[in-house]
VOBA-1610 file (N, C-alpha, C; in pm, whole numbers, padded with zeros to 5 digits, always signed):
BEGIN
Met+02628-00888+02023Met+02542-01005+02043Met+02425-00999+01945Ala+02394-01113+01882Ala+02285-01119+01785Ala+02151-01105+01855Leu+02060-01033+01792Leu+01926-01018+01846Leu+01843-01144+01819Glu+01756-01178+01913Glu+01668-01293+01895Glu+01543-01247+01821Val+01541-01267+01691Val+01426-01229+01610Val+01384-01348+01525Asp+01259-01346+01481Asp+01209-01448+01389Asp+01208-01390+01248Phe+01277-01457+01157Phe+01279-01412+01019Phe+01156-01465+00945Leu+01106-01387+00851Leu+00987-01426+00778Leu+01005-01556+00701Met+01125-01582+00654Met+01147-01703+00575Met+01122-01830+00655Asp+01122-01818+00786Asp+01098-01935+00871Asp+00951-01946+00913Asn+00867-01858+00861Asn+00726-01858+00901Asn+00640-01838+00776Glu+00597-01949+00718Glu+00527-01948+00589Glu+00404-01858+00589His+00318-01874+00690His+00193-01798+00692His+00219-01648+00698Glu+00307-01606+00788Glu+00336-01464+00804Glu+00406-01408+00681Tyr+00489-01489+00618Tyr+00561-01444+00497Tyr+00463-01407+00387Phe+00372-01499+00353Phe+00280-01473+00243Phe+00180-01364+00277Lys+00140-01355+00403Lys+00049-01248+00445Lys+00112-01112+00419Arg+00236-01094+00459Arg+00303-00966+00442Arg+00340-00941+00296Tyr+00373-01047+00225Tyr+00404-01033+00083Tyr+00284-00974+00007Arg+00167-01024+00037Arg+00048-00977-00035Arg+00013-00833+00004Thr+00038-00796+00129Thr+00017-00656+00168Thr+00114-00566+00093Lys+00240-00606+00089Lys+00341-00527+00018Lys+00305-00511-00130Ser+00252-00617-00190Ser+00222-00615-00334Ser+00115-00511-00368Arg+00024-00482-00272Arg-00081-00384-00298Arg-00026-00242-00308Tyr+00095-00221-00260Tyr+00153-00087-00258Tyr+00260-00067-00365Arg+00268-00161-00459Arg+00361-00143-00569Arg+00319-00023-00655Arg+00419+00047-00706Arg+00389+00161-00793Arg+00331+00113-00925His+00382+00001-00975His+00330-00059-01097His+00260-00189-01058Thr+00151-00219-01124Thr+00077-00338-01089Thr+00154-00463-01128Phe+00116-00574-01066Phe+00184-00701-01092Phe+00175-00739-01239Ile+00058-00720-01301Ile+00041-00757-01441Ile+00131-00673-01530Glu+00139-00542-01501Glu+00228-00455-01579Glu+00372-00504-01570Glu+00413-00545-01450Glu+00548-00595-01430Glu+00570-00722-01511Gln+00474-00815-01505Gln+00489-00941-01577Gln+00494-00917-01727Gln+00410-00827-01779Gln+00411-00800-01922Gln+00544-00740-01966Trp+00600-00654-01882Trp+00732-00598-01912Trp+00834-00710-01923Arg+00827-00802-01827Arg+00923-00913-01825Arg+00910-01000-01950Leu+00787-01031-01987Leu+00766-01114-02105Leu+00817-01046-02231Lys+00787-00918-02243Lys+00830-00844-02361Lys+00981-00838-02371Asn+01045-00818-02258Asn+01190-00798-02259Asn+01271-00925-02239Thr+01206-01036-02211Thr+01280-01160-02191Thr+01229-01270-02282Phe+01107-01314-02260Phe+01056-01428-02338Phe+01049-01397-02486Gln+01019-01275-02523Gln+01009-01242-02663Gln+01144-01213-02727Asn+01248-01199-02644Asn+01380-01167-02698Asn+01477-01284-02692Phe+01430-01400-02647Phe+01515-01517-02639Phe+01447-01633-02711Asp+01529-01719-02770Asp+01477-01835-02843Asp+01456-01949-02743Phe+01351-01936-02661Phe+01326-02034-02556Phe+01278-02167-02610Cys+01191-02164-02708Cys+01115-02284-02743Cys+01148-02332-02884Lys+01171-02459-02895Lys+01195-02520-03025Lys+01109-02646-03035Gly+01052-02670-03152Gly+00973-02789-03171Gly+00830-02773-03125Ile+00761-02885-03115Ile+00619-02887-03084Ile+00593-02872-02934Ala+00677-02935-02852Ala+00656-02936-02707Ala+00775-02875-02635Thr+00749-02827-02514Thr+00858-02777-02431Thr+00833-02820-02287Ser+00939-02841-02213Ser+00929-02886-02074Ser+00983-02777-01983Val+00908-02751-01875Val+00939-02640-01785Val+00944-02691-01642Leu+01043-02645-01566Leu+01049-02664-01422Leu+01033-02529-01358Ser+00925-02510-01280Ser+00900-02382-01214Ser+00913-02403-01064Ile+01004-02327-01002Ile+01042-02349-00862Ile+00982-02240-00774Gly+00928-02281-00659Gly+00877-02183-00564Gly+00768-02098-00622Thr+00665-02162-00677Thr+00563-02091-00754Thr+00465-02013-00669Ser+00460-02039-00539Ser+00354-01983-00455Ser+00219-02027-00513Asp+00124-01933-00529Asp-00009-01971-00576Asp-00020-01976-00728Gly+00092-01958-00798Gly+00094-01969-00944Gly+00066-01839-01017Thr+00040-01730-00944Thr+00008-01603-01009Thr+00116-01560-01107Lys+00241-01573-01065Lys+00350-01527-01151Lys+00375-01619-01270Asp+00317-01738-01268Asp+00334-01831-01380Asp+00234-01808-01492Ile+00124-01739-01463Ile+00015-01725-01560Ile+00062-01667-01694Pro+00123-01548-01695Pro+00162-01491-01825Pro+00271-01572-01894Ile+00352-01644-01817Ile+00457-01727-01877Ile+00394-01844-01951Ile+00299-01911-01887Ile+00231-02023-01951Ile+00157-01976-02076Asp+00088-01862-02066Asp+00017-01809-02181Asp+00112-01778-02297Ala+00229-01723-02263Ala+00327-01691-02368Ala+00380-01817-02434Leu+00406-01920-02354Leu+00458-02045-02410Leu+00357-02110-02504Leu+00229-02104-02467Leu+00126-02165-02550Leu+00110-02095-02684Arg+00155-01971-02694Arg+00152-01902-02823Arg+00266-01947-02914Arg+00362-02023-02855Arg+00480-02060-02934Arg+00493-02210-02957Val+00434-02290-02869Val+00443-02435-02884Val+00305-02496-02863Glu+00288-02621-02907Glu+00158-02688-02895Glu+00136-02748-02757Ile+00241-02802-02697Ile+00229-02873-02569Ile+00333-02820-02471Val+00289-02797-02348Val+00381-02754-02242Val+00371-02855-02128Asn+00483-02917-02095Asn+00493-03003-01976Asn+00547-02918-01863Tyr+00464-02894-01761Tyr+00495-02795-01659Tyr+00507-02861-01523Val+00629-02866-01470Val+00656-02928-01340Val+00667-02818-01235Val+00588-02829-01131Val+00580-02727-01026Val+00642-02780-00897Ile+00733-02700-00839Ile+00792-02731-00709Ile+00752-02621-00612Glu+00675-02654-00510Glu+00632-02556-00411Glu+00610-02627-00277Pro+00687-02593-00174Pro+00676-02664-00046Pro+00553-02631+00036Ser+00489-02516+00011Ser+00375-02475+00091Ser+00248-02546+00045Glu+00183-02619+00136Glu+00060-02690+00100Glu-00051-02594+00060Ser-00068-02487+00136Ser-00177-02393+00106Ser-00155-02325-00029Glu-00031-02289-00060Glu-00003-02219-00185Glu-00016-02311-00306Ile+00035-02433-00295Ile+00027-02524-00409Ile-00118-02566-00434Asn-00199-02574-00329Asn-00341-02605-00348Asn-00413-02492-00420Lys-00376-02367-00393Lys-00433-02254-00465Lys-00396-02262-00614Phe-00272-02302-00642Phe-00227-02316-00781Phe-00309-02425-00850Lys-00325-02538-00784Lys-00402-02648-00843Lys-00547-02607-00872Glu-00606-02533-00777Glu-00743-02487-00795Glu-00754-02393-00914Phe-00655-02307-00929Phe-00656-02213-01041Phe-00642-02287-01174Val-00552-02385-01178Val-00535-02465-01300Val-00666-02534-01336Ser-00735-02590-01238Ser-00863-02658-01263Ser-00966-02561-01321Ser-00968-02439-01267Ser-01065-02340-01317Ser-01032-02300-01461Lys-00904-02286-01491Lys-00864-02253-01629Lys-00903-02365-01725Gln-00876-02488-01687Gln-00906-02599-01776Gln-01056-02623-01787Asp-01131-02596-01682Asp-01277-02606-01689Asp-01334-02503-01787Asn-01262-02392-01803Asn-01305-02288-01897Asn-01252-02310-02038Gly-01188-02425-02059Gly-01138-02457-02192Gly-01000-02402-02222Glu-00932-02350-02121Glu-00797-02295-02140Glu-00693-02394-02086Trp-00571-02377-02128Trp-00457-02456-02082Trp-00479-02606-02103Gln-00557-02642-02204Gln-00582-02783-02229Gln-00455-02858-02270Asn-00360-02786-02328Asn-00236-02848-02375Asn-00119-02830-02278Val-00153-02796-02153Val-00050-02788-02050Val-00065-02909-01958Arg+00039-02985-01945Arg+00038-03105-01860Arg+00114-03072-01731Phe+00040-03057-01624Phe+00100-03016-01496Phe+00138-03138-01413Thr+00253-03125-01347Thr+00294-03220-01244Thr+00333-03137-01122Phe+00267-03164-01008Phe+00290-03084-00888Phe+00369-03166-00785Tyr+00472-03104-00728Tyr+00547-03164-00619Tyr+00547-03070-00500Gln+00482-03111-00392Gln+00484-03030-00271Gln+00604-03071-00186Val+00720-03024-00226Val+00845-03057-00159Val+00938-02936-00167Ala+01038-02935-00083Ala+01145-02836-00096Ala+01229-02871-00219Leu+01284-02769-00281Leu+01363-02793-00402Leu+01478-02888-00374Gln+01544-02874-00259Gln+01658-02960-00228Gln+01617-03107-00226Thr+01497-03135-00176Thr+01447-03273-00175Thr+01426-03324-00318Tyr+01366-03240-00400Tyr+01343-03278-00541Tyr+01476-03303-00612Leu+01572-03214-00591Leu+01702-03228-00658Leu+01776-03352-00611Arg+01769-03380-00481Arg+01838-03499-00429Arg+01784-03625-00496Lys+01651-03634-00509Lys+01592-03751-00573Lys+01627-03758-00721Ala+01632-03641-00786Ala+01668-03638-00928Ala+01812-03684-00949Ile+01901-03639-00859Ile+02042-03678-00869Ile+02057-03827-00843Glu+01988-03877-00741Glu+01994-04020-00710Glu+01942-04105-00825Ala+01844-04053-00898Ala+01787-04126-01012Ala+01868-04108-01139Gly+01972-04025-01132Gly+02057-04002-01248Gly+01992-03917-01355Glu+01895-03835-01316Glu+01825-03753-01414Glu+01910-03632-01455Lys+01921-03612-01586Lys+01994-03497-01641Lys+01923-03449-01767Thr+01952-03328-01805Thr+01900-03267-01928Thr+01752-03296-01948Cys+01672-03260-01850Cys+01528-03288-01852Cys+01444-03172-01903Phe+01492-03048-01889Phe+01406-02932-01908Phe+01461-02835-02012Asp+01366-02778-02088Asp+01401-02671-02181Asp+01413-02538-02109Ile+01330-02520-02006Ile+01325-02395-01930Ile+01318-02427-01781Ile+01397-02358-01702Ile+01386-02365-01556Ile+01360-02223-01506Leu+01255-02207-01427Leu+01216-02077-01374Leu+01242-02074-01224Ala+01324-01980-01181Ala+01349-01959-01038Ala+01314-01813-01009Leu+01186-01788-00984Leu+01136-01651-00972Leu+01123-01613-00825His+01216-01532-00778His+01216-01485-00639His+01213-01601-00539Cys+01296-01700-00562Cys+01299-01813-00468Cys+01441-01851-00426Ala+01543-01798-00492Ala+01680-01836-00458Ala+01722-01788-00320Tyr+01645-01693-00261Tyr+01673-01651-00124Tyr+01664-01770-00027Phe+01582-01868-00062Phe+01554-01980+00027Phe+01654-02096+00010Phe+01741-02090-00091Phe+01832-02201-00117Phe+01940-02205-00009Thr+01952-02316+00059Thr+02052-02330+00166Thr+02193-02309+00113Asp+02222-02366-00004Asp+02351-02350-00070Asp+02324-02306-00213Pro+02310-02174-00237Pro+02272-02126-00371Pro+02366-02173-00481Gly+02496-02173-00454Gly+02592-02214-00556Gly+02569-02356-00602Gln+02562-02452-00508Gln+02542-02592-00543Gln+02405-02614-00606Thr+02305-02542-00558Thr+02170-02557-00614Thr+02168-02520-00761Phe+02236-02411-00797Phe+02237-02371-00938Phe+02323-02465-01023Val+02425-02522-00964Val+02501-02626-01036Val+02409-02743-01069Asp+02330-02785-00971Asp+02238-02897-00992Asp+02129-02862-01092Leu+02076-02741-01085Leu+01974-02699-01180Leu+02029-02693-01322Tyr+02150-02647-01334Tyr+02215-02638-01466Tyr+02225-02777-01529Glu+02251-02877-01445Glu+02260-03015-01495Glu+02125-03063-01549Leu+02015-03010-01495Leu+01883-03052-01540Leu+01840-02985-01671Leu+01912-02883-01714Leu+01880-02816-01840Leu+01925-02898-01960Lys+01843-02901-02063Lys+01887-02957-02191Lys+01987-02862-02255Asn+02068-02912-02345Asn+02157-02824-02421Asn+02071-02725-02500Gly+02103-02598-02487Gly+02022-02494-02549Gly+01910-02446-02459Gly+01892-02511-02343Gly+01789-02472-02248Gly+01825-02345-02173Thr+01725-02286-02110Thr+01743-02157-02044Thr+01698-02162-01899Leu+01781-02110-01811Leu+01749-02094-01670Leu+01724-01945-01647Phe+01604-01915-01600Phe+01562-01777-01583Phe+01540-01750-01435Asn+01626-01664-01376Asn+01620-01634-01233Asn+01585-01487-01213Ile+01498-01460-01117Ile+01467-01322-01077Ile+01492-01308-00928Met+01561-01201-00890Met+01582-01169-00749Met+01584-01019-00733Cys+01566-00975-00610Cys+01577-00833-00584Cys+01722-00789-00599Ala+01738-00662-00624Ala+01872-00604-00637Ala+01864-00460-00586Gly+01975-00390-00595Gly+01974-00248-00560Gly+01946-00223-00414Ala+01847-00138-00387Ala+01822-00090-00252Ala+01785-00202-00156Trp+01708-00300-00201Trp+01665-00406-00111Trp+01782-00490-00065Glu+01867-00525-00159Glu+01985-00604-00122Glu+02073-00527-00024Lys+02086-00399-00049Lys+02166-00312+00040Lys+02102-00303+00178Leu+01970-00289+00183Leu+01900-00276+00310Leu+01912-00403+00394Leu+01902-00519+00332Leu+01911-00645+00406Leu+02049-00662+00469Lys+02151-00612+00404Lys+02284-00615+00463Lys+02291-00524+00585Glu+02218-00412+00579Glu+02212-00322+00694Glu+02136-00388+00809Val+02031-00462+00776Val+01958-00537+00879Val+02051-00636+00946Glu+02130-00708+00867Glu+02225-00805+00923Glu+02324-00737+01017Arg+02369-00618+00980Arg+02466-00546+01063Arg+02405-00513+01200His+02277-00478+01202His+02213-00441+01328His+02166-00562+01407Val+02117-00663+01337Val+02060-00780+01405Val+02166-00881+01442Gly+02274-00889+01361Gly+02382-00982+01388Gly+02362-01118+01327Arg+02257-01134+01246Arg+02229-01260+01179Arg+02178-01231+01039Arg+02192-01330+00951Arg+02143-01315+00815Arg+01996-01357+00808Ala+01918-01281+00730Ala+01778-01314+00710Ala+01761-01422+00604Ala+01863-01444+00519Ala+01853-01542+00411Ala+01993-01583+00368Pro+02007-01704+00312Pro+02138-01747+00262Pro+02192-01656+00152Cys+02101-01597+00073Cys+02142-01506-00034Cys+02045-01389-00037Tyr+02097-01266-00037Tyr+02012-01150-00027Tyr+01955-01102-00160Gly+02028-01124-00268Gly+01979-01070-00394Gly+02065-01107-00511Ser+02034-01046-00624Ser+02094-01085-00751Ser+02244-01057-00758Ile+02287-00946-00702Ile+02429-00911-00710Ile+02512-01013-00632Glu+02465-01048-00513Glu+02535-01149-00434Glu+02533-01284-00506Leu+02418-01319-00566Leu+02407-01446-00637Leu+02501-01450-00756Arg+02512-01341-00829Arg+02604-01338-00944Arg+02747-01370-00901Gly+02787-01313-00788Gly+02922-01342-00738Gly+02939-01489-00704Ile+02836-01548-00643Ile+02841-01690-00609Ile+02852-01775-00735Leu+02770-01742-00836Leu+02771-01821-00960Leu+02903-01807-01034Gln+02959-01688-01037Gln+03087-01667-01105Gln+03199-01744-01038Gln+03189-01760-00906Gln+03289-01836-00833Gln+03274-01986-00857Arg+03148-02034-00854Arg+03122-02178-00868Arg+03130-02225-01013Met+03084-02140-01106Met+03082-02177-01248Met+03140-02063-01331Pro+03273-02046-01328Pro+03336-01930-01391Pro+03313-01919-01542Ala+03285-02031-01608Ala+03263-02027-01753Ala+03117-01997-01789Leu+03033-01983-01688Leu+02891-01963-01712Leu+02865-01829-01781Lys+02778-01833-01880Lys+02741-01711-01950Lys+02606-01663-01901Met+02601-01537-01859Met+02478-01481-01803Met+02442-01352-01876Lys+02312-01333-01898Lys+02262-01205-01948Lys+02181-01142-01835Ile+02205-01015-01808Ile+02141-00947-01696Ile+02041-00844-01748Leu+01920-00850-01695Leu+01817-00752-01726Leu+01771-00689-01596Gln+01761-00557-01593Gln+01723-00486-01471Gln+01587-00420-01486Arg+01515-00407-01373Arg+01380-00354-01376Arg+01350-00287-01242Lys+01284-00173-01246Lys+01241-00108-01124Lys+01111-00170-01075Asp+01095-00177-00944Asp+00975-00235-00884Asp+00946-00160-00754Asp+00919-00030-00766Asp+00907+00055-00649Asp+00783+00022-00566Val+00799+00034-00433Val+00690+00008-00339Val+00669+00134-00253Glu+00545+00180-00244Glu+00515+00297-00161Glu+00529+00260-00014Val+00607+00339+00060Val+00637+00303+00199Val+00604+00412+00301Asp+00526+00511+00263Asp+00489+00615+00360Asp+00425+00556+00485Glu+00345+00450+00467Glu+00276+00388+00580Glu+00373+00325+00680Cys+00492+00288+00634Cys+00590+00223+00723Cys+00636+00315+00835Phe+00622+00445+00815Phe+00670+00541+00914Phe+00560+00581+01012Lys+00443+00512+01002Lys+00333+00534+01095Lys+00322+00412+01186Glu+00354+00430+01311Glu+00360+00316+01404Glu+00228+00243+01419Asp+00116+00314+01402Asp-00015+00252+01424Asp-00079+00202+01293Ser-00003+00200+01183Ser-00057+00154+01055Ser-00036+00003+01040Lys-00146-00072+01029Lys-00137-00217+01012Lys-00064-00253+00883Asp-00104-00191+00772Asp-00037-00218+00645Asp+00109-00176+00651Gly+00132-00059+00711Gly+00269-00009+00720Gly+00360-00103+00795Asn+00312-00159+00905Asn+00393-00252+00984Asn+00417-00383+00909Glu+00317-00428+00833Glu+00335-00551+00756Glu+00433-00530+00640Ile+00425-00414+00576Ile+00520-00382+00469Ile+00661-00372+00526Leu+00675-00304+00640Leu+00806-00290+00702Leu+00862-00426+00740Asp+00777-00513+00795Asp+00821-00649+00827Asp+00877-00718+00702Phe+00805-00705+00590Phe+00848-00775+00469Phe+00978-00716+00415Ile+00988-00585+00414Ile+01108-00519+00363Ile+01230-00559+00446Leu+01213-00567+00579Leu+01324-00603+00667Leu+01335-00753+00691Gln+01232-00828+00646Gln+01227-00974+00658Gln+01227-01023+00803Ile+01164-00945+00891Ile+01155-00980+01033Ile+01008-00980+01074Val+00965-01081+01149Val+00827-01090+01197Val+00805-00987+01309Asp+00703-00904+01292Asp+00665-00805+01395Asp+00787-00726+01442Val+00852-00661+01348Val+00979-00595+01378Val+00964-00489+01487Arg+00855-00415+01489Arg+00840-00308+01589Arg+00820-00365+01729Lys+00771-00488+01738Lys+00752-00551+01869Lys+00876-00624+01917Asn+00956-00674+01824Asn+01063-00766+01861Asn+01204-00712+01844Val+01214-00589+01795Val+01346-00527+01779Val+01347-00398+01860Pro+01453-00369+01933Pro+01459-00245+02012Pro+01427-00122+01929Lys+01357-00027+01989Lys+01311+00090+01916Lys+01426+00169+01853Asp+01539+00179+01922Asp+01650+00255+01865Asp+01703+00189+01738Val+01700+00055+01733Val+01744-00017+01613Val+01644+00005+01500Val+01515-00005+01532Val+01411+00018+01430Val+01423+00159+01375Asp+01446+00257+01461Asp+01460+00395+01416Asp+01580+00412+01323Glu+01689+00345+01355Glu+01807+00353+01267Glu+01780+00289+01132Leu+01709+00177+01132Leu+01677+00110+01006Leu+01579+00193+00923Leu+01483+00259+00989Leu+01389+00346+00918Leu+01462+00466+00858Leu+01558+00520+00931Leu+01636+00632+00879Leu+01717+00589+00758Tyr+01777+00470+00767Tyr+01854+00418+00654Tyr+01762+00394+00534Leu+01643+00338+00561Leu+01546+00313+00455Leu+01511+00443+00384Arg+01479+00546+00462Arg+01437+00674+00402Arg+01550+00741+00324Glu+01670+00745+00383Glu+01778+00825+00325Glu+01859+00751+00219Gln+01867+00619+00229Gln+01955+00544+00138Gln+01881+00457+00036Cys+01752+00433+00059Cys+01683+00332-00023Cys+01555+00381-00089Cys+01522+00508-00073Cys+01394+00557-00121Cys+01411+00680-00210Arg+01305+00708-00285Arg+01296+00833-00361Arg+01152+00882-00353Thr+01134+01011-00373Thr+01002+01071-00365Thr+00948+01097-00505Val+00826+01051-00531Val+00760+01072-00659Val+00619+01122-00632Asp+00585+01239-00686Asp+00452+01297-00667Asp+00413+01303-00519Gly+00509+01338-00435Gly+00482+01354-00293Gly+00475+01226-00213Lys+00499+01110-00277Lys+00497+00983-00208Lys+00638+00923-00202Leu+00665+00854-00093Leu+00796+00794-00072Leu+00794+00650-00122Tyr+00888+00619-00212Tyr+00894+00486-00271Tyr+01027+00418-00239Phe+01017+00293-00195Phe+01132+00207-00174Phe+01174+00152-00309Glu+01300+00174-00346Glu+01349+00135-00478Glu+01391-00013-00477Ser+01290-00098-00476Ser+01316-00242-00463Ser+01326-00308-00600Gly+01418-00261-00680Gly+01431-00313-00815Gly+01464-00461-00820Asp+01424-00523-00931Asp+01454-00664-00956Asp+01563-00674-01062Glu+01627-00789-01065Glu+01726-00818-01168Glu+01704-00960-01218Asp+01699-00976-01349Asp+01687-01107-01410Asp+01826-01157-01447Ile+01855-01282-01411Ile+01976-01349-01456Ile+01932-01459-01552Val+01967-01446-01678Val+01927-01542-01779Val+02049-01623-01820Ile+02041-01754-01804Ile+02153-01845-01832Ile+02110-01942-01940Val+02185-01950-02048Val+02158-02043-02156Val+02267-02151-02156Lys+02225-02276-02153Lys+02321-02387-02152Lys+02361-02419-02295Glu+02489-02407-02323Glu+02538-02429-02459Glu+02590-02572-02476
//
């Protein structure tokens, strides 16, 4: 019988709260991670041609992960048309406020933002109804495909929105995290998300679009999890909630199940570095170029 639990994906406030706690315990800082990504992706692909480029950025949250991307694009083109899709009102308002502060400081003057506070499926449905195709040079799906109700069809629709020669850049977790979420499903009896990670998504894409050409880039993104094994640690419980994608997991899941998941986390998904236990929550980039 499936356990009655609340998944984080269904609770916006709790999701972002735990996400930010987890981010503080990364082994490498967010900026270091972004710079690695830019060096190994944006600088190694011919993303931009001409004076202007058009970008669709999906599930941006507060825009933090878009900052180095926008800066990199402005070093290569004169004008960036940047379309933002983010369903959370609080998160998209933070992004708007940040954009205003940048432009007030004389930065990003050549970036033309359009914000849509809608779910991606709503945006795509309207685009399809309007007959819109080949609109974007770049589509960014950074850690958001977990939320797609039908990942295969969503990527088919996104591919249609790419211009010829355009690039779709997707990031999702892979490795230990994807493996752990499957273990959670085995114990809970329900899925926490329509798609758990990059490996599962690759299989979906290969089935739906067998001729699709993908380039895969892998990256480690370890998170310190010693606190997760302390029942009275506030940060530890929030990190554990995020890793398992369950709200208040210690309160809402039987203790024997939590203990089994913690054992699996320690023995199958972690490594020790300098006396600290790290969850090997690596990311994988799927880069798709429309020919």
